[in-house]
C-alpha positions in Angstrom: -53.8 31.5 -55.7 -52.9 33.7 -52.8 -52.2 37.3 -53.8 -50.3 39.7 -51.6 -49.7 43.4 -51.7 -46.0 43.8 -50.7 -42.8 45.7 -51.0 -40.3 45.0 -53.8 -36.8 46.3 -52.9 -34.7 48.4 -55.2 -31.9 50.8 -54.7 -28.3 50.1 -53.7 -26.8 48.7 -50.5 -27.9 50.7 -47.5 -30.0 53.0 -49.7 -33.4 51.2 -50.0 -36.2 52.2 -52.3 -39.3 50.1 -52.7 -42.0 49.5 -55.2 -45.4 48.5 -53.8 -46.6 45.6 -55.9 -49.3 43.1 -56.1 -47.7 39.6 -56.5 -48.4 35.9 -56.1 -47.4 34.9 -52.6 -45.2 32.2 -54.0 -43.1 34.6 -56.2 -39.7 35.7 -54.8 -39.5 39.1 -53.1 -37.9 40.9 -56.1 -39.3 38.6 -58.7 -42.4 38.4 -60.9 -45.3 40.6 -59.9 -48.8 41.2 -61.2 -49.1 45.0 -61.0 -47.1 47.9 -59.6 -49.4 50.2 -57.5 -46.9 52.7 -55.9 -43.5 53.5 -54.5 -42.1 54.0 -51.0 -38.9 55.8 -50.1 -38.0 55.5 -46.3 -34.9 57.7 -46.5 -36.7 61.0 -46.7 -38.2 62.8 -43.6 -41.1 62.0 -43.5 -41.0 59.0 -45.8 -42.2 59.6 -49.3 -45.1 57.4 -50.3 -46.8 57.5 -53.7 -49.7 55.1 -54.2 -52.5 54.7 -56.7 -55.4 54.7 -54.2 -58.0 53.3 -56.7 -55.8 50.3 -57.8 -54.9 49.4 -54.2 -58.6 49.7 -53.2 -59.6 47.4 -56.2 -57.0 44.8 -55.1 -58.2 44.9 -51.5 -61.8 44.3 -52.6 -60.6 41.4 -54.7 -59.1 39.8 -51.6 -55.4 40.6 -51.8 -53.7 40.5 -48.4 -51.2 43.3 -47.6 -48.1 42.5 -45.6 -47.7 44.2 -42.2 -45.5 47.0 -43.6 -47.8 47.6 -46.5 -50.8 47.6 -44.2 -49.3 50.4 -42.2 -48.5 52.3 -45.5 -52.1 51.9 -46.7 -53.4 53.0 -43.4 -51.2 56.1 -43.4 -52.4 57.0 -46.9 -56.0 56.4 -46.0 -56.8 53.5 -48.3 -57.9 51.3 -45.4 -60.1 54.1 -44.0 -61.7 54.5 -47.5 -62.3 50.8 -47.7 -64.0 51.0 -44.3 -66.2 53.8 -45.4 -67.2 52.1 -48.6 -68.1 49.0 -46.5 -70.5 51.3 -44.6 -72.0 52.3 -48.0 -72.7 48.7 -49.0 -74.3 48.1 -45.6 -76.6 51.2 -46.2 -75.3 52.9 -43.1 -74.8 56.1 -45.1 -74.6 57.2 -48.8 -71.5 57.4 -50.9 -71.5 61.2 -50.9 -71.3 61.2 -47.1 -68.5 58.7 -47.2 -66.4 60.7 -49.6 -67.1 63.9 -47.6 -65.8 62.1 -44.4 -62.7 60.9 -46.3 -62.0 64.4 -47.7 -62.1 65.9 -44.2 -59.7 63.3 -42.9 -57.4 63.7 -45.9 -57.1 67.5 -45.6 -56.3 67.2 -41.8 -53.8 64.5 -42.5 -52.1 66.5 -45.3 -51.7 69.5 -43.0 -50.1 67.3 -40.3 -47.7 65.9 -42.9 -46.8 69.4 -44.2 -46.1 70.6 -40.6 -43.7 67.6 -40.1 -41.9 68.4 -43.3 -41.5 72.0 -42.4 -40.2 71.1 -38.9 -37.7 68.6 -40.4 -36.4 71.3 -42.9 -36.0 73.8 -40.1 -34.1 71.3 -38.0 -31.9 70.4 -41.0 -31.1 74.1 -41.5 -30.1 74.4 -37.8 -28.1 71.2 -38.0 -30.2 69.3 -35.5 -31.6 65.8 -35.6 -35.4 65.3 -35.7 -36.8 66.3 -32.3 -37.3 63.6 -29.9 -39.6 63.8 -26.9 -37.9 65.2 -23.9 -36.8 62.7 -21.3 -39.1 62.3 -18.3 -38.1 64.4 -15.3 -36.2 62.4 -12.7 -37.5 62.5 -9.2 -34.8 63.0 -6.6 -35.3 61.4 -3.3 -36.2 63.9 -0.6 -33.4 64.5 1.8 -34.1 64.0 5.4 -33.0 66.9 7.5 -30.0 66.3 9.6 -31.3 66.0 13.1 -28.7 65.7 15.8 -29.7 63.7 18.9 -30.2 65.8 22.0 -27.8 65.1 24.7 -29.3 63.5 27.7 -29.0 65.4 31.0 
């Protein structure tokens, strides 16, 4: 039986809200599932993601395959990085305390970046702006050739 970690859509028309679930690959998108492991709201800036890290890690170790979108969500929340570090522990590359220390350093840096993005989004909302986009690349203007009049021949 193939098990997938995927999104289950909820919410009204044009207002999506998703549950992150573990389900049989043959089950319909919004149908029967094995376990709910989190939620995902793409309408907030930045997107709100709540996930049970331990449950998702257990399912990944059992062989559940995440869909592309869920893989990006798990990567964003650090679950795949934690799985990578725990693989290093099983290969005796370093101990579990070192792995957890590395994960905590990454997690604190990641949380500060998220907080900065949220603050920037709230400032832009108060000003009535859209989220900042990178400035367009400067356009190079062709250099003008100086107007040279031909010398009259004598």
